[in-house]
C-alpha positions as CSV (number, residue, x, y, z in Angstrom):
1,X,120.3,113.2,131.8
2,X,116.7,112.1,131.4
3,X,115.8,113.6,134.8
4,X,117.3,116.9,133.4
5,X,114.9,116.7,130.4
6,X,117.3,115.4,127.8
7,X,116.1,112.9,125.2
8,X,118.6,110.0,125.6
9,X,119.3,107.1,123.3
10,X,121.3,104.2,124.8
11,X,123.3,102.2,122.3
12,X,125.7,99.2,122.6
13,X,128.3,98.9,119.9
14,X,128.8,95.2,119.1
15,X,132.4,94.4,117.8
16,X,131.2,91.5,115.7
17,X,133.7,92.0,112.8
18,X,137.4,91.6,112.5
19,X,140.2,89.3,113.7
20,X,139.1,88.7,117.2
21,X,135.8,87.4,116.1
22,X,137.5,85.0,113.7
23,X,139.8,83.8,116.5
24,X,136.7,83.1,118.6
25,X,135.1,81.2,115.8
26,X,138.2,79.1,115.3
27,X,138.5,78.5,119.0
28,X,134.9,77.2,119.1
29,X,135.5,74.9,116.2
30,X,138.7,73.4,117.8
31,X,136.8,72.8,121.1
32,X,134.0,71.2,119.0
33,X,136.6,68.8,117.4
34,X,138.0,68.1,120.8
35,X,134.4,67.3,122.0
36,X,134.1,64.9,119.1
37,X,137.3,63.0,120.1
38,X,139.8,64.6,117.8
39,X,143.3,65.1,119.4
40,X,143.6,68.9,119.5
41,X,146.7,70.9,120.5
42,X,144.9,74.2,121.4
43,X,146.5,77.4,120.2
44,X,148.3,79.5,122.9
45,X,146.5,82.5,121.5
46,X,143.0,81.0,121.3
47,X,140.1,81.8,123.6
48,X,140.3,79.3,126.5
49,X,137.3,80.1,128.7
50,X,134.8,77.4,129.7
51,X,132.2,79.4,127.7
52,X,133.9,78.3,124.5
53,X,133.5,74.7,125.5
54,X,129.9,75.3,126.4
55,X,129.1,76.8,122.9
56,X,131.0,73.9,121.2
57,X,129.0,71.3,123.1
58,X,125.7,73.1,122.1
59,X,126.8,73.0,118.5
60,X,127.5,69.2,118.7
61,X,124.1,68.7,120.4
62,X,122.4,70.5,117.5
63,X,124.5,69.3,114.6
64,X,126.2,66.1,115.6
65,X,129.4,65.5,113.6
66,X,128.5,67.7,110.7
67,X,131.6,70.0,111.3
68,X,134.2,67.3,112.0
69,X,137.5,67.3,110.1
70,X,140.4,65.0,111.1
71,X,142.8,66.9,113.3
72,X,145.7,65.8,111.0
73,X,144.2,67.9,108.2
74,X,143.6,70.9,110.5
75,X,147.2,71.2,111.7
76,X,149.1,69.9,108.6
77,X,152.0,72.2,107.6
78,X,150.9,75.0,109.9
79,X,153.7,77.4,111.2
80,X,155.0,76.8,114.7
81,X,152.9,78.1,117.7
82,X,154.7,79.8,120.5
83,X,156.2,77.4,123.0
84,X,156.2,78.1,126.7
85,X,157.7,76.2,129.7
86,X,155.8,75.2,132.8
87,X,156.1,78.7,134.3
88,X,154.5,80.2,131.2
89,X,157.8,81.8,130.0
90,X,158.2,81.9,126.2
91,X,161.0,79.7,124.9
92,X,161.4,81.9,121.8
93,X,160.1,79.3,119.4
94,X,157.2,80.0,117.1
95,X,154.9,83.1,116.8
96,X,151.5,82.8,118.4
97,X,150.0,85.6,116.3
98,X,151.1,84.1,113.0
99,X,150.0,80.7,114.2
100,X,146.4,81.7,115.2
101,X,145.9,83.6,111.9
102,X,147.0,80.4,110.1
103,X,144.5,78.4,112.1
104,X,141.7,80.8,111.2
105,X,142.5,80.5,107.5
106,X,142.7,76.7,107.8
107,X,139.3,76.7,109.4
108,X,137.8,78.8,106.6
109,X,139.4,76.6,103.9
110,X,138.3,73.3,105.4
111,X,134.8,74.3,106.4
112,X,133.9,76.4,103.4
113,X,132.1,79.7,103.7
114,X,128.7,78.4,104.6
115,X,129.8,76.1,107.5
116,X,132.4,78.5,108.8
117,X,129.8,81.3,108.8
118,X,127.4,79.1,110.8
119,X,130.0,78.5,113.6
120,X,130.9,82.3,113.5
121,X,127.2,83.3,113.9
122,X,126.5,80.6,116.5
123,X,129.3,81.8,118.7
124,X,128.4,85.4,118.3
125,X,124.7,84.8,119.1
126,X,125.5,82.8,122.2
127,X,127.8,85.4,123.7
128,X,125.4,88.3,122.8
129,X,122.5,86.5,124.4
130,X,124.5,86.1,127.5
131,X,125.5,89.8,127.5
132,X,121.9,90.9,127.0
133,X,120.6,88.7,129.8
134,X,123.3,89.8,132.2
135,X,122.9,93.5,131.5
136,X,119.1,93.3,131.7
137,X,119.2,91.5,135.1
138,X,121.8,94.1,136.2
139,X,119.3,96.9,135.3
140,X,121.0,98.1,132.1
141,X,118.8,98.1,129.1
142,X,119.8,99.4,125.6
143,X,117.6,101.0,123.0
144,X,119.7,99.6,120.2
145,X,122.5,97.0,119.6
146,X,124.5,98.4,116.8
147,X,126.5,95.8,114.8
148,X,129.9,96.8,113.5
149,X,129.2,94.6,110.4
150,X,126.3,96.9,109.6
151,X,128.9,99.5,108.7
152,X,130.6,97.2,106.3
153,X,127.4,95.9,104.8
154,X,126.3,99.5,104.1
155,X,129.7,100.5,102.7
156,X,130.0,103.1,105.4
157,X,133.7,102.4,106.1
158,X,134.8,102.8,102.4
159,X,132.5,105.9,102.1
160,X,134.3,107.4,105.1
161,X,137.8,106.7,103.8
162,X,136.8,108.2,100.4
163,X,135.4,111.3,102.2
164,X,138.7,111.7,104.1
165,X,140.6,111.2,100.8
166,X,138.5,113.9,99.1
167,X,139.3,116.3,101.9
168,X,143.0,115.6,101.3
169,X,143.8,113.7,104.5
170,X,144.4,110.2,103.2
171,X,147.7,109.1,101.5
172,X,149.3,105.8,100.5
173,X,152.5,104.5,102.0
174,X,154.0,101.0,101.9
175,X,150.9,99.7,100.2
176,X,148.6,100.9,103.0
177,X,146.2,103.9,103.3
178,X,147.0,106.4,106.1
179,X,144.9,109.1,107.7
180,X,146.9,112.3,108.3
181,X,145.7,112.6,111.9
182,X,149.0,114.4,112.9
183,X,147.6,117.5,111.1
184,X,145.0,117.6,113.9
185,X,147.3,117.2,116.9
186,X,147.6,113.4,117.0
187,X,151.1,112.1,117.7
188,X,151.4,110.3,114.4
189,X,149.3,109.3,111.3
190,X,147.1,106.2,111.5
191,X,146.4,103.3,109.1
192,X,142.8,103.1,107.8
193,X,143.4,100.3,105.2
194,X,146.2,97.7,105.5
195,X,148.3,96.6,102.6
196,X,146.2,93.4,102.2
197,X,143.1,95.6,101.5
198,X,141.5,95.0,105.0
199,X,140.2,98.1,106.7
200,X,141.3,98.7,110.3
201,X,139.2,98.9,113.5
202,X,140.0,102.6,113.5
203,X,138.4,103.1,110.1
204,X,135.2,101.4,111.5
205,X,135.3,103.6,114.5
206,X,135.5,106.8,112.4
207,X,132.6,105.5,110.2
208,X,130.5,104.7,113.3
209,X,130.9,108.1,114.9
210,X,130.2,109.9,111.7
211,X,127.1,107.8,111.3
212,X,125.9,108.8,114.8
213,X,126.2,112.4,114.0
214,X,124.4,111.9,110.7
215,X,121.5,110.4,112.6
216,X,121.0,113.8,114.2
217,X,122.4,113.4,117.8
218,X,123.5,116.7,119.3
219,X,125.8,115.1,121.9
220,X,127.5,111.8,121.7
221,X,128.9,110.3,124.9
222,X,131.1,107.2,124.5
223,X,132.1,104.9,127.3
224,X,135.4,103.2,126.7
225,X,137.9,101.1,128.6
226,X,140.9,103.2,129.8
227,X,143.3,101.2,127.6
228,X,141.7,103.0,124.6
229,X,142.6,106.5,125.7
230,X,144.9,106.9,122.7
231,X,141.9,106.6,120.4
232,X,140.3,109.8,121.6
233,X,142.5,112.3,119.7
234,X,142.5,110.3,116.5
235,X,138.7,109.8,116.4
236,X,138.2,113.5,117.1
237,X,140.8,114.4,114.4
238,X,138.9,112.3,111.9
239,X,135.6,114.0,112.7
240,X,137.2,117.4,112.4
241,X,138.7,116.4,109.0
242,X,135.2,115.6,107.7
243,X,133.7,118.8,108.9
244,X,132.0,117.6,112.1
245,X,132.5,119.4,115.4
246,X,134.7,117.1,117.6
247,X,133.5,118.9,120.8
248,X,130.2,117.2,120.4
249,X,131.9,113.9,121.3
250,X,132.7,113.2,124.9
251,X,134.5,110.0,125.9
252,X,134.3,108.6,129.4
253,X,137.2,106.3,130.2
254,X,136.4,103.5,132.6
255,X,139.2,101.8,134.6
256,X,139.3,98.1,135.3
257,X,137.5,96.8,138.4
258,X,139.8,94.8,140.7
259,X,138.0,92.3,142.9
260,X,139.2,91.4,146.4
261,X,138.1,88.4,148.4
262,X,139.5,87.8,152.0
263,X,141.9,90.6,151.3
264,X,143.3,88.8,148.2
265,X,143.1,90.1,144.7
266,X,141.2,87.9,142.2
267,X,143.3,87.1,139.1
268,X,141.6,87.7,135.8
269,X,142.4,87.3,132.1
270,X,139.8,87.2,129.3
271,X,141.9,85.2,126.8
272,X,143.0,82.5,129.3
273,X,139.4,82.3,130.6
274,X,140.3,83.3,134.2
275,X,137.7,85.8,135.3
276,X,134.7,86.4,137.5
277,X,131.7,87.1,135.4
278,X,129.1,89.8,136.2
279,X,126.6,87.1,136.7
280,X,128.8,85.5,139.4
281,X,129.4,88.9,141.0
282,X,125.6,89.6,141.2
283,X,124.9,86.1,142.7
284,X,127.6,86.6,145.3
285,X,126.9,90.2,146.5
286,X,123.4,90.9,145.1
287,X,122.3,93.3,142.4
288,X,122.0,96.4,144.5
289,X,125.5,96.1,146.0
290,X,127.0,95.3,142.6
291,X,125.3,98.3,140.9
292,X,126.1,100.7,143.7
293,X,129.8,99.7,144.1
294,X,130.3,100.2,140.3
295,X,128.7,103.7,140.3
296,X,130.5,104.8,143.6
297,X,133.7,105.9,141.8
298,X,134.4,108.4,139.0
299,X,134.7,106.4,135.8
300,X,138.4,107.1,135.4
301,X,139.3,106.0,138.9
302,X,140.3,102.4,139.6
303,X,137.6,100.4,141.4
304,X,138.8,98.2,144.2
305,X,135.7,96.0,144.7
306,X,135.8,94.5,148.2
307,X,133.4,91.5,148.0
308,X,133.4,90.9,151.7
309,X,132.5,94.6,152.4
310,X,129.7,94.5,149.8
311,X,128.1,91.5,151.6
312,X,128.6,92.9,155.1
313,X,125.7,94.3,157.2
314,X,127.5,97.2,158.8
315,X,127.6,101.0,158.4
316,X,131.0,100.6,156.7
317,X,129.0,99.1,153.7
318,X,127.5,102.1,151.9
319,X,124.8,100.0,150.3
320,X,123.6,98.5,153.6
321,X,123.9,101.9,155.3
322,X,121.6,103.6,152.7
323,X,119.2,100.7,152.5
324,X,119.0,100.7,156.3
325,X,117.9,104.4,156.2
326,X,115.2,103.4,153.6
327,X,114.1,100.6,155.8
328,X,113.7,103.0,158.8
329,X,111.6,105.4,156.7
330,X,109.4,102.5,155.6
331,X,109.0,101.4,159.2
332,X,107.9,104.9,160.2
333,X,105.3,105.0,157.4
334,X,104.1,101.6,158.4
335,X,103.6,102.6,162.0
336,X,101.7,105.7,160.9
337,X,99.2,103.4,159.0
338,X,99.0,100.9,161.8
339,X,98.4,103.5,164.5
340,X,96.1,105.5,162.2
341,X,98.0,108.7,163.1
342,X,97.0,111.8,161.1
343,X,99.3,112.4,158.1
344,X,98.5,114.9,155.5
345,X,101.3,115.5,153.0
346,X,99.5,118.7,151.7
347,X,99.9,120.3,155.1
348,X,103.0,121.0,157.2
349,X,104.5,124.2,155.9
350,X,102.8,126.2,158.6
351,X,104.5,124.0,161.2
352,X,108.1,124.3,159.9
353,X,108.9,126.6,162.9
354,X,108.6,123.5,165.1
355,X,111.7,122.0,163.5
356,X,114.4,123.6,165.8
357,X,116.8,120.8,166.3
358,X,120.2,120.9,164.6
359,X,119.7,117.3,163.3
360,X,116.4,118.4,161.7
361,X,118.2,121.4,160.1
362,X,120.9,119.2,158.7
363,X,118.4,116.8,157.2
364,X,116.4,119.6,155.6
365,X,119.5,121.1,154.0
366,X,120.6,117.6,152.7
367,X,117.2,117.0,151.2
368,X,117.1,120.5,149.5
369,X,120.4,119.7,147.7
370,X,118.9,116.9,145.6
371,X,118.0,118.9,142.4
372,X,121.4,120.5,142.2
373,X,123.2,117.2,142.7
374,X,121.1,115.6,139.8
375,X,122.0,118.6,137.6
376,X,125.7,118.5,138.4
377,X,125.9,114.7,137.9
378,X,124.1,114.9,134.5
379,X,126.1,117.8,133.1
380,X,129.5,116.5,134.2
381,X,128.7,112.8,133.4
382,X,129.5,111.8,137.0
383,X,126.7,109.6,138.4
384,X,129.0,108.9,141.4
385,X,127.9,112.3,142.7
386,X,124.4,110.8,143.3
387,X,125.9,107.8,145.1
388,X,127.9,110.1,147.5
389,X,124.9,112.3,148.0
390,X,122.8,109.3,149.0
391,X,125.4,108.3,151.6
392,X,125.4,111.9,153.0
393,X,121.6,111.9,153.1
394,X,121.5,108.6,154.9
395,X,124.1,109.8,157.4
396,X,122.0,112.9,158.1
397,X,118.8,110.8,158.5
398,X,120.5,108.2,160.8
399,X,121.9,111.0,163.0
400,X,118.4,112.5,163.3
401,X,116.7,109.2,163.8
402,X,119.1,108.1,166.5
403,X,118.8,111.3,168.5
404,X,115.1,112.0,168.2
405,X,111.7,110.3,168.4
406,X,109.9,110.6,165.1
407,X,106.4,109.6,166.1
408,X,105.6,112.0,168.8
409,X,102.2,112.7,170.5
410,X,102.1,116.3,169.0
411,X,100.1,116.0,165.7
412,X,101.6,119.2,164.2
413,X,105.2,118.0,164.9
């Protein structure tokens, strides 16, 4: 888009509010208590990754036992957690959702607002620092990190609900507030405020998108996980209800990446802590291969990431194949310098008639397509077009290079 002349603002929306963040904070606290020697029965629906233990250990190193509460007080009179057998099958006892919410409330009550807030912020900062570092080293840099809590602090969520209400699209039912999204083609109406007075993620999403348009952007392009496809019609419906043009919002859905090693699929689960991190992926296959494999598919296509192929040095590996073409070009330019052969980039057009070989023709045609490929990739939001173009260009170059001598005695040629 920038190559096409657009002014682009890159923004990362940080989900730092709501239930999942509270579950994370409670998970960190429990691992901290465990680190301090308290006997903890970790919730089945808590965050189990090693990163939670790492954050907990850091907090202990900084604060000692300042956040310790006896385990007996933590778990006293809590509802039953879900019980599973050795195979992971639920035995139908307890409710993991009710239980984890009770653990969160107990953490808030025992720690008090100030100490709970510290653990919450410490966990958030640690994870955000990791994300920033990973993305920066991956070559992805954002102009702004937009906090979801900013919307609440500014009253933007309530302002948005009131605006929808004033337009006649909010009604009350069963103690909750509902947005009449069915009036705009959504399959059913959606809750924006629960019966306990808590606003929903959806209400925050509406407020965030409205705020983006209010900042003056002409075109908003969101990148979402494919599991959020159902949100598209309801967010567009809310924008339309408030008088914004929903066609100015484009949403790109990105499918999950599936990693394969030695032909076997790597099992991954965020909550259970079983996953391969982007950092580990980069360390294993290198930054270039990781970036290229991700951009090689349309966003809505599943990405089967073959780790062995990404590391191989063969023409079957598109990254190696393209880099090998680049290395050959660099070798030619180096030899030109070493042999002090004449090379004047301002001349040459008068000698184009000397390029009569079919391989030369094919390479010229491939090179000439570059501007139109950039334009098509930008306007259709399909960067994979550039990845495929580079592969075709490398193929045209290798075919030419393998059949013809490049540094010939004829200066004009």
